[in-house]
C-alpha positions in Angstrom: -54.2 121.5 -5.5 -57.6 120.1 -6.3 -60.6 121.7 -4.6 -61.6 119.2 -1.8 -64.6 121.2 -0.7 -62.8 123.1 2.0 -64.6 124.3 5.0 -63.2 127.6 6.3 -64.9 127.4 9.7 -63.4 123.9 10.3 -60.0 124.9 9.1 -59.9 127.9 11.3 -61.1 126.0 14.4 -57.4 125.8 15.4 -56.4 129.1 13.8 -53.7 129.9 16.3 -52.0 126.5 16.0 -52.3 126.5 12.2 -50.9 130.1 11.9 -48.0 129.7 14.3 -45.7 127.9 11.8 -46.2 130.8 9.4 -45.2 133.3 12.1 -42.1 131.3 12.7 -41.4 131.2 9.0 -41.8 134.9 8.5 -39.5 135.6 11.4 -36.6 134.2 9.3 -37.2 136.4 6.3 -34.4 139.1 6.2 -35.4 142.2 8.2 -34.2 144.5 5.4 -36.5 143.1 2.8 -38.9 145.8 1.5 -41.1 143.9 -1.0 -43.4 145.8 -3.3 -45.1 142.8 -4.7 -46.0 139.7 -2.5 -47.8 136.5 -3.5 -49.4 134.3 -0.9 -49.8 131.0 -2.7 -52.4 128.7 -1.1 -53.8 131.5 1.0 -56.8 129.6 2.3 -59.2 131.7 4.3 -56.6 134.5 4.6 -55.1 133.6 8.0 -51.7 133.5 6.2 -52.3 136.8 4.4 -53.1 138.8 7.5 -49.5 138.7 8.9 -48.1 139.7 5.6 -50.4 142.8 5.5 -49.2 143.9 8.9 -45.5 143.3 8.4 -45.4 144.9 4.9 -48.3 147.3 4.8 -46.9 149.2 1.8 -46.8 146.1 -0.5 -49.3 145.0 -3.0 -50.3 141.5 -1.9 -52.3 138.9 -3.8 -53.6 135.7 -2.1 -54.2 132.8 -4.4 -56.2 129.6 -3.8 -58.3 127.2 -5.8 -61.1 127.0 -3.3 -63.9 129.6 -3.9 -65.1 129.1 -0.3 -61.7 129.8 1.1 -61.3 132.8 -1.1 -64.7 134.2 -0.1 -63.7 134.0 3.6 -60.4 135.7 2.8 -62.0 138.5 0.9 -64.5 139.2 3.7 -61.8 139.3 6.4 -58.5 140.4 4.9 -58.9 142.4 1.7 -58.6 146.0 0.7 -56.1 148.7 1.9 -53.5 147.3 4.2 -53.6 148.6 7.8 -51.3 151.5 8.3 -49.8 151.5 4.9 -50.1 152.5 1.2 -50.5 148.9 -0.1 -53.5 146.7 -0.6 -54.5 143.1 -0.7 -56.6 141.2 -3.2 -57.4 137.6 -4.0 -57.6 135.4 -7.1 -58.5 131.9 -7.9 -55.6 129.8 -9.2 -54.2 126.3 -8.9 -50.6 126.0 -7.8 -49.8 123.2 -10.2 -50.2 125.4 -13.3 -50.0 129.0 -11.9 -47.1 131.0 -13.4 -46.1 133.8 -11.0 -43.5 135.3 -13.4 -45.7 138.0 -14.9 -46.3 139.4 -11.3 -42.5 139.9 -10.8 -42.8 139.2 -7.1 -40.3 140.3 -4.5 -41.6 137.7 -2.0 -43.5 134.5 -2.5 -44.9 132.9 0.6 -46.6 129.4 0.7 -48.1 128.2 4.0 -49.0 124.5 4.1 -49.8 124.1 0.4 -47.1 122.1 -1.3 -48.0 118.8 0.3 -51.1 118.9 -1.9 -49.0 119.4 -5.1 -47.5 116.2 -6.6 -43.9 116.6 -7.9 -43.7 120.1 -6.4 -40.0 120.4 -6.8 -40.8 121.5 -10.4 -43.2 124.0 -9.0 -40.6 125.4 -6.6 -38.2 125.7 -9.5 -40.7 127.8 -11.4 -41.3 130.0 -8.3 -37.7 130.6 -7.8 -37.1 131.7 -11.4 -40.1 134.1 -11.1 -38.6 136.1 -8.2 -37.0 139.4 -8.9 -33.2 139.5 -8.2 -32.8 139.7 -4.4 -36.4 138.3 -3.9 -37.3 135.7 -1.3 -39.2 132.5 -1.4 -40.5 131.2 2.0 -42.6 128.1 2.5 -43.5 125.5 5.1 -45.0 122.1 4.8 -46.1 119.4 7.3 -43.6 116.6 7.7 -45.8 114.3 9.8 -47.0 111.8 7.2 -45.6 108.9 9.2 -47.6 110.0 12.3 -50.6 107.9 13.5 -53.0 110.6 12.3 -51.9 109.8 8.7 -50.9 106.2 8.8 -54.2 105.2 10.5 -56.1 107.2 8.0 -54.3 105.5 5.1 -54.9 102.0 6.6 -58.6 102.7 7.1 -59.0 104.1 3.6 -57.4 101.0 2.1 -59.3 98.5 4.3 -61.8 96.2 2.5 -64.8 98.3 3.6 -63.5 101.5 2.2 -61.0 100.7 -0.5 -63.3 101.1 -3.5 -64.7 104.3 -2.2 -61.7 106.3 -0.8 -58.7 104.1 -1.2 -57.1 106.0 -4.1 -54.3 108.2 -3.0 -54.5 107.1 0.6 -50.7 106.9 1.1 -49.1 110.4 1.1 -45.7 109.5 2.5 -43.9 111.0 -0.5 -46.1 114.2 -0.5 -43.2 116.2 0.9 -39.4 115.9 0.7 -36.8 115.9 3.4 -35.2 119.2 4.4 -31.9 118.3 2.6 -33.8 117.9 -0.7 -35.2 121.4 -0.4 -31.8 122.8 0.6 -30.2 121.2 -2.5 -32.8 122.7 -4.8 -32.4 126.2 -3.3 -28.6 126.0 -3.3 -28.7 125.0 -7.0 -30.4 128.3 -7.8 -27.6 130.2 -6.0 -29.9 131.2 -3.2 -28.9 132.0 0.3 -31.0 129.3 2.0 -32.2 128.6 5.5 -33.9 125.2 5.9 -35.0 123.6 9.2 -37.6 121.5 10.9 -39.6 121.8 14.1 -41.9 119.5 15.9 -44.7 121.3 17.8 -46.1 119.4 20.7 -49.5 120.9 20.7 -51.9 120.4 23.6 -55.3 120.4 22.1 -58.5 120.9 24.2 -61.9 119.4 23.8 -63.4 116.1 22.7 -61.6 114.2 19.9 -59.5 117.2 19.0 -57.2 115.3 16.6 -60.2 114.2 14.6 -61.4 117.8 14.5 -58.0 119.0 13.4 -57.7 116.4 10.6 -61.3 117.2 9.5 -59.9 120.6 8.4 -57.1 119.2 6.2 -56.2 115.6 5.5 -59.8 114.3 5.8 -61.1 116.7 3.2 -60.6 114.3 0.2 -62.6 111.6 2.1 -65.4 113.8 3.3 -65.9 115.3 -0.1 -66.8 112.0 -1.8 -68.7 110.0 0.9 -72.5 110.3 1.4 -73.9 111.1 4.8 -74.2 107.6 6.1 -70.9 106.4 4.9 -69.3 109.6 6.1 -70.6 109.1 9.6 -69.5 105.5 9.8 -66.0 106.4 8.5 -65.6 109.2 11.0 -66.7 106.9 13.9 -64.2 104.2 12.9 -61.4 106.8 12.4 -62.3 108.5 15.7 -61.9 105.2 17.6 -58.5 104.7 16.1 -57.4 108.2 17.0 -58.6 107.9 20.6 -56.2 104.9 21.1 -53.3 106.6 19.3 -53.8 110.0 21.0 -55.2 109.4 24.5 -56.7 112.4 26.3 -54.7 113.4 29.4 -55.7 115.6 32.4 -54.9 118.8 30.5 -55.9 117.9 27.0 -54.6 115.8 24.1 -50.9 116.0 23.0 -50.6 116.2 19.2 -47.0 116.3 18.0 -46.8 118.1 14.6 -43.6 118.2 12.6 -43.1 121.0 10.1 -40.4 121.7 7.5 -39.4 125.3 6.7 -37.4 127.0 4.0 -36.4 130.6 3.4 -34.4 131.3 0.3 -33.1 134.6 -1.2 -32.1 134.9 -4.8 -28.8 136.7 -5.6 -29.3 140.4 -6.2 
């Protein structure tokens, strides 16, 4: 995943909503797993590493990300000895596209909302599965909402005449993730015991233009990182107006449906 000048504060603006899919993912990891070595791939600002530290305090956990700003936030908030255990947590800079986890001999690999940024990530998943110790577990979740207005309107705006030359490249991300059945087929081909499912969270977001604020923390990063201040402000105003029509504010907030795809796979012992 390329560094798109991530802003930890913006990303964590909806920390509870962003972390909930991870909590649901971890709940499906077998209760009897006692990992000694855990990798959190795409750890971001450490909000995904924190639950790992509390559930497996005796494990050695490493969070990896390619954003120095995200890693700095993670190290400040979620590093060092694990609470209530003998393990510890550290962080390292790495890119998921070429990172090889095999030398770490992990018992558990967790990836929270990373793989949608990694083209052709079926090959990456294949490498991760081969890196696991016998009996080890791979758990990941990705957004499955690329056909939602938040993404289709963004793609249309990026490819419009005004913006095409500046931010049109890579606007469409429909193929960024696969369908649940594709992941199940890959995991089964490795002989894994696999659990694959999908959920749509109907999130009620408070505040003014909350969907825009949400997308500023993720899908908008490639746009915001290349536009100058004046162009950035104009683009945000145009996108904001589109989102207001697609996600009208109701009396209790703005409903933002968010589909996620989950997978938990255990290698044969």
